[in-house]
N, C-alpha and C positions, 0 to 999 in steps of 0.2 A: 410514341416510346416518351419518357417525362427524363431528359439526359441531370437536369439537378437530380434526380429520387437515387440517377443513376450512377451518377459522381459519388454522393456522401456517399452510399453502399457501400460502394469497392473502398471510396476512403476509411470510413467503419469496419473493411473486412480487414483492408491493411494495416487499422489501426488494433485492430484485437490479436494479428500476429505478430507486433513488435511487441508489443507489450508481456503476449507468452517467451518468447523469445530475449528480452528482458532476467523476467524472471527468469528458465530455467539458465543464463549465461550467470548471477547472480549465485544461485544457487551451487552450480559446480565449480563458482570459484572459492564460496564459504562451504571451504569442509574441515576449520576446526570448532569446538565446542568448547564455551566454558559456561558461566555462569554469573549472572549480572544482580544488580538490586536496585530495584523501584527507590528512588529517592527522593519524586516529590510528582506531586501531579501539572500540571500548565492547563490554566487553564484560557478558555477562546473565546470572544465574545463576540452575536453577528445582530447587527443588532438592521432590521429592516425599518422599510418605507412608513411603516403603519410604527415607526417606534417599541415593536415587538424584540425582542430580546431571547436570540439562542445560543446558547452555552452546548461547547465540544468542548471534552477533557482528553488531553493525550497522558501516557505516562514518558517519566523524566527517569532515563535509568543511565548507571552505572556500570562499566562493564572492565577487566584488566585483563593485557596483554602482557606478559613478557616485565612486569613492571612498572608499565605509563596503564594512564585508566585512560578512557573513550564512553563519551557522554552520548545518547542516542535519543530520540521521542519515539516512543507505539503509534500505528496509527489514532485515532479521533475516532472519540466514545462517546456517549451520551450521558450514560452517568457516571461520574468519576467515583461513592460511595463503592457500591457495591461488587466494582468492576478494575478499579488499579488499587490492589492491596498496595499503596507503599509502607518500604521493608521490606517486602518481600521479595522470592525468585524470582527471576526469570529468563528463562535459554535464549543464546547469546549466539548464534553459529556465527564465523569472522573469514574473512581471509583472509588466509598465515601470509602471506605476500605485504597484504594492507589492513590492516585485521582494524580500522577505523571501514572497509567497507563491512557492512555486517543485514544480516538477519533475525531476525524474532520467529522463536522455533510459535511456528503458526498462522506466522504470515508467510515466511518466504516472499519476501520483494512486493512487488504489486500482486494484489488481492485478487483470488484465481477473477471472481465475478465480471474484473473491470474489464478484461482480456474479452471473453466468453461473450457476455451481452454483446458488446463493440463486434464484435464480429459474430454473430446470430442478428441484432442490428441491420446489420449489411447485410445478409446474407436477405432481410425478409426485404428490403426497400429494392432490391436488387432485383427482384423478385417485383414485387409492385413494378420497375420502372417496367418492365420488361410487358408483365400483366397492362399494361396505362396505354 
């Protein structure tokens, strides 16, 4: 039995469960809904060792709750022109007790594939460790 593979598998399964629980917790707290405005685009440039540049873009948005304005950024995207309509509306779910705590419609915190992928990879590594 490969102990390193077994530990990595169990660790990934735990990570998958934790990400899922955090996502559900945020969803349960953020019960109020408002419409925000996309006010800009944040561009991030990453340069690899060969000097190749890769770009990601995040929508910058604002929303108002009880007369106070809050700001946030959406998840990273590869193409800004077609995916981020500056000036457009965006649905935001927020915690009425702490409006700074929020998630975007469709986002709901951690994207579902991350938790699920971590859990499935963990199961696969655990099986491999048991077989090898």
